[in-house]
Chimera marker file (.cmm) of the C-alpha trace (Angstrom):
<marker_set name="trace">
<marker id="1" x="-0.098" y="-0.076" z="-0.105" r="1" g="1" b="0" radius="0.5"/>
<marker id="2" x="1.200" y="3.553" z="-0.768" r="1" g="1" b="0" radius="0.5"/>
<marker id="3" x="2.294" y="6.167" z="1.903" r="1" g="1" b="0" radius="0.5"/>
<marker id="4" x="1.060" y="8.718" z="-0.663" r="1" g="1" b="0" radius="0.5"/>
<marker id="5" x="-1.961" y="10.749" z="0.743" r="1" g="1" b="0" radius="0.5"/>
<marker id="6" x="-3.834" y="12.552" z="-1.891" r="1" g="1" b="0" radius="0.5"/>
<marker id="7" x="-4.314" y="16.375" z="-1.447" r="1" g="1" b="0" radius="0.5"/>
<marker id="8" x="-8.301" y="16.066" z="-0.987" r="1" g="1" b="0" radius="0.5"/>
<marker id="9" x="-7.720" y="13.311" z="1.853" r="1" g="1" b="0" radius="0.5"/>
<marker id="10" x="-5.310" y="15.804" z="3.396" r="1" g="1" b="0" radius="0.5"/>
<marker id="11" x="-7.812" y="18.457" z="3.087" r="1" g="1" b="0" radius="0.5"/>
<marker id="12" x="-10.511" y="16.369" z="4.959" r="1" g="1" b="0" radius="0.5"/>
<marker id="13" x="-8.442" y="15.322" z="7.663" r="1" g="1" b="0" radius="0.5"/>
<marker id="14" x="-6.889" y="18.963" z="8.424" r="1" g="1" b="0" radius="0.5"/>
<marker id="15" x="-10.432" y="20.466" z="8.316" r="1" g="1" b="0" radius="0.5"/>
<marker id="16" x="-11.814" y="17.803" z="10.457" r="1" g="1" b="0" radius="0.5"/>
<marker id="17" x="-9.276" y="18.559" z="13.194" r="1" g="1" b="0" radius="0.5"/>
<marker id="18" x="-9.803" y="22.402" z="12.709" r="1" g="1" b="0" radius="0.5"/>
<marker id="19" x="-6.021" y="22.787" z="12.191" r="1" g="1" b="0" radius="0.5"/>
<marker id="20" x="-5.224" y="21.168" z="15.655" r="1" g="1" b="0" radius="0.5"/>
<marker id="21" x="-2.992" y="18.280" z="16.486" r="1" g="1" b="0" radius="0.5"/>
<marker id="22" x="-5.442" y="15.427" z="17.113" r="1" g="1" b="0" radius="0.5"/>
<marker id="23" x="-3.241" y="14.108" z="20.172" r="1" g="1" b="0" radius="0.5"/>
<marker id="24" x="-2.178" y="17.339" z="22.007" r="1" g="1" b="0" radius="0.5"/>
<marker id="25" x="-4.580" y="20.081" z="20.517" r="1" g="1" b="0" radius="0.5"/>
<marker id="26" x="-1.721" y="22.290" z="19.696" r="1" g="1" b="0" radius="0.5"/>
<marker id="27" x="-2.899" y="24.932" z="16.917" r="1" g="1" b="0" radius="0.5"/>
<marker id="28" x="-0.956" y="24.541" z="13.596" r="1" g="1" b="0" radius="0.5"/>
<marker id="29" x="-1.059" y="28.174" z="13.081" r="1" g="1" b="0" radius="0.5"/>
<marker id="30" x="1.396" y="28.839" z="15.870" r="1" g="1" b="0" radius="0.5"/>
<marker id="31" x="3.831" y="26.067" z="14.752" r="1" g="1" b="0" radius="0.5"/>
<marker id="32" x="6.882" y="26.937" z="12.887" r="1" g="1" b="0" radius="0.5"/>
<marker id="33" x="6.814" y="23.463" z="11.457" r="1" g="1" b="0" radius="0.5"/>
<marker id="34" x="3.943" y="22.196" z="9.312" r="1" g="1" b="0" radius="0.5"/>
<marker id="35" x="2.082" y="19.428" z="11.089" r="1" g="1" b="0" radius="0.5"/>
<marker id="36" x="2.031" y="15.787" z="9.633" r="1" g="1" b="0" radius="0.5"/>
<marker id="37" x="-0.626" y="13.488" z="8.389" r="1" g="1" b="0" radius="0.5"/>
<marker id="38" x="-0.069" y="10.319" z="9.876" r="1" g="1" b="0" radius="0.5"/>
<marker id="39" x="-1.885" y="6.742" z="10.094" r="1" g="1" b="0" radius="0.5"/>
<marker id="40" x="-3.218" y="5.971" z="13.460" r="1" g="1" b="0" radius="0.5"/>
<marker id="41" x="-3.052" y="2.249" z="12.864" r="1" g="1" b="0" radius="0.5"/>
<marker id="42" x="0.098" y="1.730" z="10.783" r="1" g="1" b="0" radius="0.5"/>
<marker id="43" x="0.327" y="0.507" z="7.206" r="1" g="1" b="0" radius="0.5"/>
<marker id="44" x="2.585" y="-2.462" z="8.512" r="1" g="1" b="0" radius="0.5"/>
<marker id="45" x="-0.253" y="-3.451" z="10.917" r="1" g="1" b="0" radius="0.5"/>
<marker id="46" x="-2.927" y="-3.400" z="8.058" r="1" g="1" b="0" radius="0.5"/>
<marker id="47" x="-4.347" y="0.151" z="8.363" r="1" g="1" b="0" radius="0.5"/>
<marker id="48" x="-5.551" y="1.799" z="5.455" r="1" g="1" b="0" radius="0.5"/>
<marker id="49" x="-5.428" y="5.403" z="3.810" r="1" g="1" b="0" radius="0.5"/>
<marker id="50" x="-8.880" y="6.349" z="4.741" r="1" g="1" b="0" radius="0.5"/>
<marker id="51" x="-9.901" y="9.540" z="6.619" r="1" g="1" b="0" radius="0.5"/>
<marker id="52" x="-11.151" y="7.533" z="9.531" r="1" g="1" b="0" radius="0.5"/>
<marker id="53" x="-7.540" y="6.240" z="10.313" r="1" g="1" b="0" radius="0.5"/>
<marker id="54" x="-5.500" y="9.411" z="9.427" r="1" g="1" b="0" radius="0.5"/>
<marker id="55" x="-4.795" y="12.004" z="12.039" r="1" g="1" b="0" radius="0.5"/>
<marker id="56" x="-3.051" y="15.241" z="11.889" r="1" g="1" b="0" radius="0.5"/>
<marker id="57" x="-0.015" y="15.769" z="14.430" r="1" g="1" b="0" radius="0.5"/>
<marker id="58" x="2.244" y="18.106" z="15.497" r="1" g="1" b="0" radius="0.5"/>
<marker id="59" x="5.638" y="17.291" z="15.116" r="1" g="1" b="0" radius="0.5"/>
<marker id="60" x="6.356" y="16.502" z="18.822" r="1" g="1" b="0" radius="0.5"/>
<marker id="61" x="3.373" y="13.961" z="18.817" r="1" g="1" b="0" radius="0.5"/>
<marker id="62" x="4.318" y="12.654" z="15.298" r="1" g="1" b="0" radius="0.5"/>
<marker id="63" x="7.639" y="11.870" z="16.416" r="1" g="1" b="0" radius="0.5"/>
<marker id="64" x="6.924" y="10.337" z="19.587" r="1" g="1" b="0" radius="0.5"/>
<marker id="65" x="4.312" y="8.098" z="18.751" r="1" g="1" b="0" radius="0.5"/>
<marker id="66" x="6.613" y="5.384" z="16.794" r="1" g="1" b="0" radius="0.5"/>
<marker id="67" x="5.874" y="2.687" z="14.365" r="1" g="1" b="0" radius="0.5"/>
<marker id="68" x="3.488" y="0.396" z="16.652" r="1" g="1" b="0" radius="0.5"/>
<link id1="1" id2="2" r="1" g="1" b="0" radius="0.2"/>
<link id1="2" id2="3" r="1" g="1" b="0" radius="0.2"/>
<link id1="3" id2="4" r="1" g="1" b="0" radius="0.2"/>
<link id1="4" id2="5" r="1" g="1" b="0" radius="0.2"/>
<link id1="5" id2="6" r="1" g="1" b="0" radius="0.2"/>
<link id1="6" id2="7" r="1" g="1" b="0" radius="0.2"/>
<link id1="7" id2="8" r="1" g="1" b="0" radius="0.2"/>
<link id1="8" id2="9" r="1" g="1" b="0" radius="0.2"/>
<link id1="9" id2="10" r="1" g="1" b="0" radius="0.2"/>
<link id1="10" id2="11" r="1" g="1" b="0" radius="0.2"/>
<link id1="11" id2="12" r="1" g="1" b="0" radius="0.2"/>
<link id1="12" id2="13" r="1" g="1" b="0" radius="0.2"/>
<link id1="13" id2="14" r="1" g="1" b="0" radius="0.2"/>
<link id1="14" id2="15" r="1" g="1" b="0" radius="0.2"/>
<link id1="15" id2="16" r="1" g="1" b="0" radius="0.2"/>
<link id1="16" id2="17" r="1" g="1" b="0" radius="0.2"/>
<link id1="17" id2="18" r="1" g="1" b="0" radius="0.2"/>
<link id1="18" id2="19" r="1" g="1" b="0" radius="0.2"/>
<link id1="19" id2="20" r="1" g="1" b="0" radius="0.2"/>
<link id1="20" id2="21" r="1" g="1" b="0" radius="0.2"/>
<link id1="21" id2="22" r="1" g="1" b="0" radius="0.2"/>
<link id1="22" id2="23" r="1" g="1" b="0" radius="0.2"/>
<link id1="23" id2="24" r="1" g="1" b="0" radius="0.2"/>
<link id1="24" id2="25" r="1" g="1" b="0" radius="0.2"/>
<link id1="25" id2="26" r="1" g="1" b="0" radius="0.2"/>
<link id1="26" id2="27" r="1" g="1" b="0" radius="0.2"/>
<link id1="27" id2="28" r="1" g="1" b="0" radius="0.2"/>
<link id1="28" id2="29" r="1" g="1" b="0" radius="0.2"/>
<link id1="29" id2="30" r="1" g="1" b="0" radius="0.2"/>
<link id1="30" id2="31" r="1" g="1" b="0" radius="0.2"/>
<link id1="31" id2="32" r="1" g="1" b="0" radius="0.2"/>
<link id1="32" id2="33" r="1" g="1" b="0" radius="0.2"/>
<link id1="33" id2="34" r="1" g="1" b="0" radius="0.2"/>
<link id1="34" id2="35" r="1" g="1" b="0" radius="0.2"/>
<link id1="35" id2="36" r="1" g="1" b="0" radius="0.2"/>
<link id1="36" id2="37" r="1" g="1" b="0" radius="0.2"/>
<link id1="37" id2="38" r="1" g="1" b="0" radius="0.2"/>
<link id1="38" id2="39" r="1" g="1" b="0" radius="0.2"/>
<link id1="39" id2="40" r="1" g="1" b="0" radius="0.2"/>
<link id1="40" id2="41" r="1" g="1" b="0" radius="0.2"/>
<link id1="41" id2="42" r="1" g="1" b="0" radius="0.2"/>
<link id1="42" id2="43" r="1" g="1" b="0" radius="0.2"/>
<link id1="43" id2="44" r="1" g="1" b="0" radius="0.2"/>
<link id1="44" id2="45" r="1" g="1" b="0" radius="0.2"/>
<link id1="45" id2="46" r="1" g="1" b="0" radius="0.2"/>
<link id1="46" id2="47" r="1" g="1" b="0" radius="0.2"/>
<link id1="47" id2="48" r="1" g="1" b="0" radius="0.2"/>
<link id1="48" id2="49" r="1" g="1" b="0" radius="0.2"/>
<link id1="49" id2="50" r="1" g="1" b="0" radius="0.2"/>
<link id1="50" id2="51" r="1" g="1" b="0" radius="0.2"/>
<link id1="51" id2="52" r="1" g="1" b="0" radius="0.2"/>
<link id1="52" id2="53" r="1" g="1" b="0" radius="0.2"/>
<link id1="53" id2="54" r="1" g="1" b="0" radius="0.2"/>
<link id1="54" id2="55" r="1" g="1" b="0" radius="0.2"/>
<link id1="55" id2="56" r="1" g="1" b="0" radius="0.2"/>
<link id1="56" id2="57" r="1" g="1" b="0" radius="0.2"/>
<link id1="57" id2="58" r="1" g="1" b="0" radius="0.2"/>
<link id1="58" id2="59" r="1" g="1" b="0" radius="0.2"/>
<link id1="59" id2="60" r="1" g="1" b="0" radius="0.2"/>
<link id1="60" id2="61" r="1" g="1" b="0" radius="0.2"/>
<link id1="61" id2="62" r="1" g="1" b="0" radius="0.2"/>
<link id1="62" id2="63" r="1" g="1" b="0" radius="0.2"/>
<link id1="63" id2="64" r="1" g="1" b="0" radius="0.2"/>
<link id1="64" id2="65" r="1" g="1" b="0" radius="0.2"/>
<link id1="65" id2="66" r="1" g="1" b="0" radius="0.2"/>
<link id1="66" id2="67" r="1" g="1" b="0" radius="0.2"/>
<link id1="67" id2="68" r="1" g="1" b="0" radius="0.2"/>
</marker_set>
């Protein structure tokens, strides 16, 4: 499965979260680093690239989540 997330799917995830990190609720507008779209259930564990399995995460939450 591809790691590519289409632009429209990214837009849906970001708008659903109101530009807030879905883990710590930091606002993307106050961050110097663009937030990441990441899989909640990783691809290697069978997660799909669908809106329900994607979250927007600040760089701190994204880097601390890990792969499992």
